[in-house]
N, C-alpha and C positions, 0 to 999 in steps of 0.2 A: 531712835536707834540704840542697839544694845551697848555699843561702846562709848555711849555718853554717860553711862551709869557707873559709879563707883561705890564701894562699901562704905557707909557713914556708920561708924561705931557709936553707940549711945554713950560710951564712956570716954569718948574722945577728949572732952574737957578736963578730964582728971588724969589724962595720959601724962607720965613723967617728961616725955619729950615735948608735949605741947606747953607744959609749965615751964620748961627751959626756953622755949622759944619765946614765950610771954615776957620772961625775966630779961632776955635779950633785946626785945623791943623796948624795954622801959630804960636801957642804957642812957644816959644823958648825953653821951658822945656820940650815940647811935644815929643812923640815917633817919629814924623817925623823929627823935628830939630835934635834930637840926632842921628838919622839914617844918616842924611846928614853930620853932623859933624864929625861922626865916619868914613864914608867912604870917603868924599870928603876932609877931613881934612881942612873945612873952614865953617864958620857960613852959615846958610840958609838965602837967600835972595830971596823971591818971592813976587810978587804982588797979590792982592786979586783975580783978574780974573784967575790967575793960579790956585790957591787953589779952587776956585769955579768950575773950569773945573775938577780939580782932584777929588773933592768931587762928583761931578754929576757922572763921570764914576764909581767911588767906590760904590755908592749907587745902582745904576742900576745892577752892578755885583753881589752885596751881594743879593738884592732883588731877582733876578732871581734865584740864587743858592737856596736860602731859599724857594722860591715857588716850585721848583723842588724837594727838599729833606725835606722840613717840613711838618707839619700837621696843619690842619686847626682847631681852637678851637673858634667857634662862628665867629666873624670877625677878631680875632687874629690869627697870624701865629707863630707857635711854632717850633724852630730848636733844637731838644734835643742834649744833650751831649756836646754843644760847649760853649766856653767863648769869651769875647770881642776880645781878642786878636787873636783868630782863624779868625775873620772877617778880619784882616789885611792880612792874607795869601790869603783869598778868593779874596779880592780886589786888592792885590799886592801894598798895600799902608800902611806903617807904621802908625799907630795912627787912622785908619779909624774907628775901633770898638769904641774906646773911644769918638771920634767925633760924631759918630751917637747917643751914648748915652746922649751926651751933648745936641744934637739937639732934642731928645726926640724920635727918631725913633726906638731904641732898648732898652730892659731891660733885666737884668739878673734875671732869675727865678731859682726855685729849679732844674728842670730837663734840664736846658739850656738856651737858649735865646728866647725871645718873642718879636714880631714885633706887637705893638698895632694897632689895627684897620686898618691891613694891607688891607684886602680884601674890606674894605668899602672905603678906600682912593686910594690904589694903584693898586688894582686888583680886579677881579671877578672870581669866581669859573668857569672853562670852561663849566660845564654842566649847571650851572645857566644861563650863557650867552646863550647857545643854546635853553634852555627852554623859556627864555625871548623873544628871537628871534621868535620862533615858535608860542608863544602866541600873539605877536604883529602881526604876519601875519596872523593868525586866527581872530583876532580882525579886521583887515582891510578887510578882506574877508567878514565877517559878515556885516560890514557897508556898503560895496559896494551891497551886495546882498539885504540888507533891503532898500537901496535907489532906486535899481531897481524895487523891488516888492511893493513899497509904492508910492501913490500919494502925500503923505505929505513930503515935503522936507525942514522942518524947520531946519535952522542951516546950510543947505548946499548951496553952491554957484552953481546956475544954470544960464547959459547964456541965453540971448534973442533967440539966435538960437536954442538951446536945447528945450526951452519952445515952440517954433514955430514948430519945428520938431515933439514934442510930440502932439501938438494940430492937425497937419496935418494928423497924423497916426490914432488918434481917429476919426477925421472927416471921413477919407477914410474908416474906419472900419465900422462906422454907415451908411454911403453912400451905401456901398456895400450890406449891410444887407437890407437896403429899397428899392434898385432898383431889387432885386430878385422877378421875378413874376412867380406865379404857376397858370396854367389855371385851371378853375373851371370844375366841372362835370355838366352833365346835371340835376342832383338832385339838386345840389347847387343852379344853376340859377333858376330851377323850384321852389324851396323853396323861394328864394328871390322874385320871381315875385309874389308868392301867399302872402307873407308877405306885399308886397306893393299894392296887389289887382289891378295889371295891366293885360294887355291882350298879353304881349310880349310872342311869342313862344320861349320856351327854346331850342328847338332842332334847330330851324332856326338860333337862335343866336349863338349856339356852332358851327354849320356848317359854318356860315359866317366868324367868327373869325379864325376857324382851317383852312379854305381854304387860308387865307391871312396872315397865320403865326403869328396871334394876334397882327397885326399891325393896328394903327388908322392913317391913313395918311402915313406919313414917319416916324412916331415914334412908338416905342414898346409901347403896351398896358400896363398900371401900376395898373388900378383899374378896373376890370371887373364889379364891381358894379356900377361905375360911367357910364360905357358903357350901362348897363341895363336901367339905369334911362334916359339916352339919347334916347334909343330906345322907352321908355315910353313916353316921350314928343313928339317925332316924330310922334308917332301913334295917340296921342291925337289931335295934330295939323292937321294931315290929315282927322281925322273924323271931326273936326270943319269946316275945309274948304270945306269938301264935303257938310255937312249940308247947309252952307252958300250959295253954287253955285246952288244947286237943290233941296233942300227940303229932305224929307224922300223917302225911296225906294217906299212906298205905293203911295205918291203923283205922282211919275213918272209913276207907273203903271196905275193910274187913268187917267192922262193926256193923255197917249197912246192909251187907251180904248176909251176915249172920241172922240179923233181925228178919230180913225178908223171907229168909228159908223157915225161920221158925213160925212166922205169921201162916206161910204157905202150909206147913205141916200140921197147922192147928195146935201148936204147943202152946202158944198164948200170944196175946197182942203185944205189939211193940211199946215197950214203956220208955223208950229213950235212953235206956240204961244197957251197959253190957250184959250179955248172956251169960248166966252162972256157969261154972265149970262142970257141974254135976249134969247139966243138961246137953253138954256138947256131944255125947254118944248118940242121943235121940236126934239131935240136929244133923249129925253126919248121916244117920239111917233115914231121916226125912229127906235129906239132900239126895241120896241114892234113889229113893222111891219115886221122887220127881223127875229126876233124869230118866228113870226106866219108862214111867207113864209118858213122858213126852216122846219116847222111842217106840211106844206100843207093845212094850215086851213085858209088861206088868201082868201076872196071872190074875184072873177074876176072882 
């Protein structure tokens, strides 16, 4: 039973009150000395250590019995209907009750014996101890939960390894979010191309990267808008290089036409080079002649 237990202090043998109780038991006119003289037919001769041990055993026996059979009044313990001499029978030590009174551990009251401040000094109520332990467990649980859920750890001891592990987890979390790629739709690519005013074909763009699994070289594509800008630069570079190599499409057509006319007029074979300016008049004359022949109006 929980109420059978009392708190046994390891320093009880050196408690000043226990020493006063042991000294009271050594009184030659006390109950213990009279008991020895009556039954042993000789004077009591004991050392202080003996009486201290006897006193320690006596108070533990009396406290345990009082804890079980008494009632609590505040921090005091009241044992109703008993007198000091009744404590001698409980402890089986003559003079124990008076010695405890001398030490200040017990007092006689109207309805029995009162052990002052018993629960504050020698014991605690079993239910109070259970409630205190439960409250302490709840407090530790709340502290651990708050420490896990909060990034603020003021007053908490955190090792370097724990901090490093927390930073790695946070870094991996952000890294996983950033590396996730969602392919765009044709409408998204078309809208972005219109926004930039380029001539990239959205359908060709989607078909190209869908066919190769949205890979750019050996790496997975991370930013499709950057890929659109790359296609835009490549288209502009190709157009610039084409203009630098051969001029406009109209210039090429004019060059081919002049060479064909020159060959037809017998001016010279095409060399693949532009016709000199001094022969332009002859080419124009030959051109008119060819047109007239085709119409059947050239004189013989």
